[in-house]
N, C-alpha and C positions, 0 to 999 in steps of 0.2 A: 775895697772898702771905699775906693773912691767914689764910686754911684750911693752911696748910702746917702740919704737925706742926712744934711746938717754936718757934714763928712768934709771939708777941705787940706789938702795934702799938700806942700809945696815945695819946692824942690830941694831945696835946704834939710826937711825933714826925712828925705830918701835913706838916707844912711842911717838911721835909726827904725826906717822898717824896714832894710832888708833885711836885716839878722830878726825879725820876730815870723814866727806862721799864727796866721790870728785865725783862731776860729770862732764862728759865729753859732748862736742858738737860733734852730729852727724860730721864722716868725711865729709868730701867737694871734692868736684871733681878735679882731677889734669888738669880738665882745666878749667884756673883764666880768666873771663871777666876783662876788662880794668875796668869798674866800681869798681870790687870789688879791685883792685890794690888801685887805686885811692883810694878809704874810705881805706884802708891800711895807706897810706902814711899821709894822712891827719889827722888820728887817731895819728900817732907816734909824728908831729908834735904840735898836739897839748900836748899831755902829756909830749913832753920835754920845751917847753915851760910855762907851768902851773906849771909845779913841782907838779905835780899828785901822786909822786913817794914819796915823804915826807909827802904826809895824808895819805900815806895807814896805814891800820894797821899793827905792828908790827908784826913778828912773829920769832920765836926762829933761830939761823943761823943755816944754815946748815952745816956738817962736811964739809970739804975737801974734794975732789973728786966726791961729790955727784952734780948732775946735776942742774942747776940754775933753771931750768924752775921750779923747783915747787916752788922755793920761789916769781916766778914773778906773779902778780895778774893784771890783765888788768883792763883799768882809768872806761870803763863804768860800770864796776861789783861790785862798790863800794858801792853804793845805794844798788845794788841788788846783793845783791852773793850767789855766786854758789855756794861756801862752807860750806856746817853746819856739826856742829857737832853732834852725833848720841847720846852722852847721851844727851843729852841738848833738843835734840827735840823730843825725845821718839817717841810713838806711835802716838801722833794727828798728827805728821811732814809725812806722810804719804800721809793723802788727799791732802796737799798744795806741797808736792814736786811737782805734774806734771808743779801746776803752775808755782811755781819758776825756771823749769825746762824753762817753755817758754820764760819768761821775762827774763833768762839768757841770750837763743839762742838769743831773741830780742837784747839785747843791746851787745853782740859780732856779731852781724849783718852784724858792719860797718868795722869790724877790721878780718880781712882774716887771721892776721901772728901768732894769735894764734893757737899753737900746740892741734891736739886730746887729749894730754894726757896735756892739763894746769890746775895743781891744784892752791890751796891756804888753809893756814892752818890760823884761825882767833884762838885769844885767847882768856880767862874767858869774858874780856869786850867787846867785839863783839860779844860773842856771847848771852850774857844779852842784848844787843840791837835789837840783833835779835828776839829773844825773845819775847821782852815786843814789836816788830814792827808786831811780829808774832798775840801774846793776843791782840795787838790794831787790827788789820784786823780782829783778831774771834769776837771781838766785838762789829765790824763795820758791820760784817755779821751778826751776829745775828739779829742785831740792824733792816736790811735789810730786812732779811728773816720775822721780827715780824713785820714789816710794809708792807710790802707785804702781809702777813698772812689778816693784819686789811684791806690793799685796797680789797682781795679780798672779806674779809666778807663783807665790804662795797656796795661791786659791788653786790653782791650776794642780799642782801636788798634793793639795788635800782632796781634790774632786779623784785624782786619781789612787789614791791614796784608798779613799775610798771607794771605789769600784771595785781593786783588789780585795778588800774587805768587805764585799759586796757577793764576790764570785767564789769568793774564801766560803761564807755561809752557805749559799745556796751552795759550795760541794761538803761542806760538812754536813748542811742538811740532809741531803741525797745518802750520804756514807750513814746518817742514825738514821733512815727510813730501810737504807738494805738491813741494817744490825736490826732493828727491830721484826723486821720480815723472818731473817735468819732465827730470829731467839725464838719469833712467836715456831716456825717452822723445826729448828730442834726441841723444842718445850713440847711439839704435839709425838714429837719421834721419841723423845725421851719418855712420854707417858705410852706408848706404845710397846718400845721396849721393854720397860714396868711390867707391862702388862703380859707381854710374854713371857718374862723373869717368872710373875710370877706364877703363872700356866705351867712353867719349867717346872718350878720348885715342888708346886702342887704333884706331879709326875714324877720326878725324881720322890717324892716323898712316900706315892704309892708304891713305888718299883721299890725303894729299899725296906719299904712292911712287906713286900712277895718275896724278896730274897731274905730277909728275915725267917718267915713263917716257912722257906723250904729249906735256909740251912739251921734248923736250930737239935741242937745234941740229943735230946730227949724224941721219941718216935710220938709217943702220946701226947706232949706239948705241940709239937712241931705241924701233928694231925689237927692239932686245936685250930692251932693258928691258922692255919692254910685252909680249914673249914668256917672260920671266922669273916676271913681275907675274902672265900669263896661266896657269900652271905652278903658283903658290901658289894661286891661289885654286880651283884645278882640286884640290888636294890637298884644300886646307879642307871643299871642296863637299864631295870623297869621306870625310874622316873624319866630316862632318855627317850625310852617311848612314848609313855604321858605324852611329854613337850612336843615330842614327833607329830602326835595324832592331833594333839592341838591346832598346832601349827599349818597345817592339813588343813580342818575343819576353818580356822578362821580363812585360810587361803582360799577355799571353795566359795567362804561366804565372800567373798569382796566380791569373787569373779563373777557369781550370783548377782549381786546385785550392781555389778557394773552392765549385766546385759539386759536387766531390768531397766537401768537408765538410759539403755542407749535405745533399748526400744521403744522406750518413754518417748525419747526427743524424735526419733525417726519418726512415730506415728504422729509428734505435733507436727513437724517440718511438711510431712505427703500429706496431714489432714482426714484423716480416719481415726481421730480419736474426736469422743464426744465433750469429752472433758478432762482438765488436767490432776493429774491422781496427790493425793495430800501427802503427808510422811508416812500415816498408819495404812494407806493402802500401797505404798510401797517398799513397806513392812512385811503387811500379809502376800505382795507379789514377788519379792525375794526369797521367802519361805518357801513358795509352792516353786520356785525354780532353785531351789536349794537340793529339796527334797527330789524334783524331777532329775538333774542332773543335768549338763551341757551338750550331751547328746541330740536332745528336741529341741535346740535351742534354731533360731531360724535368724540369721542376722541377715536387715535389709543392705543390698549391694549397687551402686550409682550400677545402672544398666550402661553395655557400651553399645554405640549402634554400629552397625552391621554395614549398611549403606551410608557413604561418605553425601549425605545432599546438603546445599546449604538455605536450613531454614533460618527462617527472622525472624523464630522465638523461638531458639532451639534448648534453653535451660527449660521451655515449661515443656517440651518433647521428650526431652531425656527426664524428667521428673515425672510425665503423664507412665513411661514405659516402667522406671525402680517402680511405681506405684500399683501397675499391673502387677510385673512377678512377685512384688512385696507381698501383694492381696491374693495370688494364685487367681489370675482375672475373674475377682465378684465383685470387684466394685469401681469397676471403671466411671458408669458416669456419677459415685461421689466426689471423686478429682473433678471432672468434666463439670459440676456443677457447683466448684469450690469458688474460692476466696480466688486461687492461682489462675481460673480462667474467666478473665472479666470483658473479654468482648468474641466475638463470635469467628473471628481471622484466627485466634489462639487455638479456639476449639476446630477448628475446621486444619490448622496445620498438623494438631497431637491425630488424629486422625488421619488424615494423607502416612503423618511418619509411620504410625502404625500400620497400617497397609503396605504401606513400603517396606518396613522390617518381617512384617509377615509372609511376605509372597518371597525375600531374598532366606529369609530361614526355609521355607518349604523347600526351593528351587536347591539349597545345600542338603535338606535332607534326602533329597532323590540322589544326590548326586554320591552318596557314600555306600551303598552296592555298587555303584558301578566304579566308584575308585575300589573295593574289595574287589571285584571279578577281574579289574585288570590288574592289580595286585596278586593275584592268585592264576592270573595269565604269564606274567614276566617269570614269576616264581619257574614252573613249571619248564624252562624254557633250556636245553643243555647245550648250544653252543651260543659263542660272544653275539657272529653276527644275528642270528634271531634275537639276542637281548637289546642290539640298536634298531630291530626293524620295529619291534616288539613296545618300545617304550616309544618313539615317533608315531606308533598309528595310536596307544591310546591316549598318551596325553594328548593328541588333537581332537581327538570323540570327546574325552572328558573336559578340553578348554577351547571347545569349537574353535580350533585357529586351524589355518593352510598346512601348516607344516610344522613339524618339531625335530629337534636333531638335539641324542649326547655326545658331547665333545671330553674327550679322553684328553688329561695332561700330565706330557711327557718333558720332566723337569728339566730331566739331564740332556735333554735336543732342543729344552725349548721351544717345545712347539705344541699345537693341538691338534688331534687329529679326530676322525668320527668313519664310521661306516653307515652307509647309504645306497641303496638300486639305483642304478645308474640306466644307462642304454641298452637294451634285450637283456632287461631285468639281471641287470650280473652284479655283482656285491662291488662297489671300488671304496678306497679312501681317500677322504680329503683333509689335507692337513695346512695348518694357519699356524704360520711364525707369531711367536710370543713379542711386543716390545721392550722392550728394553726398560724402561721407565713405564712410572704413571703419569707426565708430564705430558702435556695437550700435544704437544710437538710431536712427540712419539707415538700417539693415539690416533694420530688421523690416517685413516685410510686403514687401521689395522684392524678393524672391524666388532662389533658389538662381544663377542663373546673371549677374545680375548681382553677388550678392556673391564670386564667384568670378572677377569682371572686375573689381573694386572691390582683392581682394584681391591679387591675381594668384598665388593658390593653389588649389589644387585643393581643392575642397566634397563630400564623401562622407558622404552621409547614410543608414545602413547600415538603421534602423528606427525607426519612427514620424515619416516627413518630411511629413506633414499637419500634427502635433501644434510641429513645430520653426520659432520667430518669424521667420525666413526667409521662412516659408513663402507663396507666391503662387496664388491659386486660378487666374488667370489665364494663368500662364505655367510650373508645375509640376505641373499636375492635368489629369485627362482630363476630358471631360464631365460624369462621375457626381462629378467633385471630388475622387477617392482618389488615393491614389499611398500605398508603402509605401516605396520606397528611392530615394535620385538621387544622380547622380555628375556635379560638372561639371569639368569639363578645359580652365584656361583653354589658350591657343594666343596667342604673343608675336610679331611682327616679327621677323625675323632680323638680330643683333646690335643691339636693340634693347629695353628693356623696358615697349613699351607692347602693350598686349592690343587682337592685331586678331579675335580669334572667340574663341568659349566652346562649350564639347561637352559636350552634358547625356543623360546615358543612365537612364531609367526603369523600375523594379519588374526589376531582373535577379534572373534565376530561378536562377543557378551559386552554386554554396555557397561560402560567403566563406571559408573553413578550405580549400576544394580549388583555388580558384581567387583568389588574393587580389584586393583593389583595383590595386596593381601591373601586373598583366597588364592588364586592361580599360585601365588610363590610355594602356598603350604603343598598344593597339589602336585607340582614341578619337584616339590624339594623328595614328599616321599615318593614316588613313582620312583627319583633319581636313587634314590640310596638303597631302595630296592632291586635295581637295578646295578648299585655296583657292588650290593650283594651277590648278585647271580653273577656276576661277571668275576668275582675275586674266587667265588667258587669253580667257575669253568679253566680260570686260571689254575688255582691248585691243581686241578685233576688231570690238564695236559703236564702241568711239572710235575704232578707227582711218577706218574712213565716215565718221562726223560729222566728226571734225575735217578730213578732203578737202574734204567741203562747207564747211566754214568757210575753207577754205584760199581755195578758188574764191572766194567769196563777198568775202575780201578782196581778193584781186587784182584781182577788175574793179568793186570800190570804189577804188582806187587807180587805176585807168583813167581814171574817169570824174574823179574831183578832183584830179588833178595835169594843169594845172598849177594853184596852191590861192592866189587872188592876193588873198584879201579875209580878216577875220577871219571873216562869218557865213560863208562857203565851208566855213573850217574848223572850226566849230561845228554846222553840218550836218553836213559829211564823218563827226565824232566822233560823230554822233549816230544816224546810220546805222551807222555800222561795228558798235556797241554791239548795237543791234537787231538786224544781222544776224548776228553773232555767236552773241550771251546771250541773244539777246530781251527785252533791256533795256528795262523802262519810260519809267524819267527819269533824265536825264542832265546833268550839271555839268560846267563847268572854274573852277578857281579861282586867278587867277597869283598869285604870292607878289614882296611888292615888296620883295627885297632880301632878308638874310637877318635874322629877327627882325621882319621889317616887316609891315605888317597887308596885308589877304586884300582880291582885287581881284575878285568874281564876275563874270563875261563868261556874259551870256545875249543872245539875239538875238531881237530884238523884230521879231516877224514881220508888225506893225503899221505900222510905216514901209517900208513899199513905196515905190518912188520908180527915178528913171529909172538912180540910182547901186544900186542893187539894198536889200537886206537893210542891218539897221544893228545894228548891238552895243551893248549896254547896258551899262553900269559900276555897279557897286554893292561900294561899299569899305567893309569890316568894319573896325573898330579892332582891333590884336591877332591873336595864331593862338588862335580859340578852337576848340571843337566838334572833332570827330573830324577834320572837315578840317586843323584847326591841331596836334593832338596827331599825325596824318601828317605835315605837314611838319616839323615838329621831330626823330620818332621816324626818321624814312623808312623805316619799315614800314608794309605794304597790313593791313588789317584787313578782316576780314566776322562782320559782328553780326547774328542776325536780329532780326525785330519786338519781338519779345518781352523780347531781352536788350539794350533799347538801354537801361532804364533801369541798366543796373549801367554802362552808359561813360560817357564826357565827350559825351556828345551834347547840340549846342544849336540846337533848330530853326528859330532866327535865321539859321544859318551852313550847317547839313545839311539835304539833302533829308530831308523827309518818308518815314516808312518803316511802311506800314499790314500787316493780319494776310499771314501767309502769304507774307512776299519777308525780301527778305534788305541789305544797304546795304552793300556794298563800297565803300572808298576807299583808291586807291592814287596815293601820292605822284609826279612826275616830278621826275626828277633829272635833273642836267646833268654828266657823268663817270660813272664807276663805282667807282672809287675813293672810299677812305672817305674824302678830304677835299671829295667831292662836296657841293654843296647843291640843296635841292629849289628848283625853281623855278614851279612848278604844280601842282595839286592834282585829281587826276581822281575824279567819284563818282556811281556808278550803280545802278537798284534793277534784281534781277529778282527773279523770282518763285521761292516754295520750295516745290516742289514733292512730293511725300509720294514717300517712297523706296520705291516698289514692286519695284523693279530695279535689277540692275545694270547697266545699259543706260544710257548718255549720254542724259540728259532734256533736253538745250539748254540749261540755264542756265550761269552762271559757278561752278566750284570751283575753290575757292581751293587746293585740297591737287592739284588734275590741272596736273604739269608745263607739258602742251602747251596746255592754256586761258592759262597763265601765257605763255607764251611765245607764242600769238598777240593777246593781250591786248599782250603788250608792244611787237610790231611796230607796232600803232597808236598806242598812247603814240608810240612811237620818229617816226611821220609827225607828230602835233600839237608835241613838243619841237621838230624843227627847223623848224615854220613856227609859231612863238610870236613873232619878229620881226616879225610882222607887226601884232601890237597896238601896238610903239611908234612904227610907220610911220603907222598910223589916227590915234595920238594929235598925232603931230605935224602 
């Protein structure tokens, strides 16, 4: 304040100013409004009249020569002091200083005569009053803060409660809607049950009347009641017949009207009608249609293109061909001159499509007699080798391809094979291994036919067949290793998903646009199914002769071995029977000692010949192990080639050894044929696996042949009936 104008402070006044904090108001503008002047005059008058100078706090007397402005205090600042003692306020007054400053500014707003450096000095009593007022305000502020915090907590609690109430309300609303839906459902169910109860009540009442009429005491009364009941039933039957005829006529009438409306919509779409029919004309047409019946009606069907060309106006071409078929070819110019054909390009494309379809159908009609002659030629073949050659020749002629093959699938050996003419006009067999799965890595180099077999889908390679990763030079190419395109069609057994054969055609010369692959697929499937039927006939013919010989050998064996009196004789009969039937190399018989018991291998000891005959050696094995134990537990027969025994539970200490080119067969002998039957013995034998170069019976046992399994079952039944001989010998 020493820099303020008109204010000078001496050294003797410093002790008084040391205890005072002087707060000044902001400098006012030089331009004072009239309202400010009036407020200043009014404040001065009030101070003079009220004598406020006597009530102001007393301050020390200023020395002579000092500025009287230091001792003057505005009347409006008595209750809101602007001058606070620094030692008494301390650090806590820093936060409340701005508030007091604002209050001082507000109190001094009406008095514009206060100088910018107006100041006042309080004594100790005034400082105590200010400090107590500050403490009171601080306590009040703390109470208000506590109340505010408590109110916020209550508000949060109320909000949480409100959210819980809303969640419970939503849950109750959902439950209410569920209950309403259940109530509606139960109501409809109750109505349905009520209707059923009424129907049952009517039926029960009718049955009661029938019983009363039949159980009458008097013969005349019972006859009369029965006659009345019969007449009533006849009336009911007549009413039901009338209702049935009425409903049938209503159904036929509705169908006739639907056909008329459908025909009208079709004619409007195709543009063949001259005027839309009104309701009376539709009723007359419905009467005619109802009287004529549904047999004379011909619905328009959308034409399906046989030539897959990229038409620019495809819909117009299809509508044009549909219009021709619907009008029987009598109104071609009507469509071309209609609103659908609005430029010359659409007209030319419709005529071009008509020409392509005509040529395709004409070519297909010419193939029908050729297909019939090909089928007739294949049917009269009597040997399977001729079937392979005939299929290749006929399919190549029909499809205009360089070569075709018929691959037969052998799922047991996981291979495919076919017969074809080789060098020197000699029939040779070509074998192709099947891939393990349908993954691209397994199909690399497997061949197109094997890929079609595994995927059970048509494989059509139109260009660059030799560059395809599935290409196999041995199976898919000619002698020079070249091939342009290839088509492979799998054939499955009827009612099954297992592929039985694959048909392959290579280097087809037909235009794929005029002759799409669907036509070739149909031709190949027709010839393939006919060829498979002929092969089945050839196989059945050759198998019948071989099975007749097996039956004779089995009857001769039974006549020689009956009666069977010893276990050694039974084992010899089993061994001789397997050799005579299926050319078995080795055989063995294992006895099962109870359910889950150990296995007992019984062998004939040929070195122990005595006057009692040959003896039987018993070798006991602990547990059901190997293929024998697996068959005893699962009650299923199994056949495994020697090359695949590593993937099976084969145990060399129990099972028979299988060398190369052999198959190990394991067949359980069960007691009874029901699901609760138990295994009493297991028969195991080894047969030669010959190369399958023909469909004919090769003399070995084939597990998929039911006739072979029937003959083996007869031999094992003979063994099962004589198993008590082993118990007698043990005793």
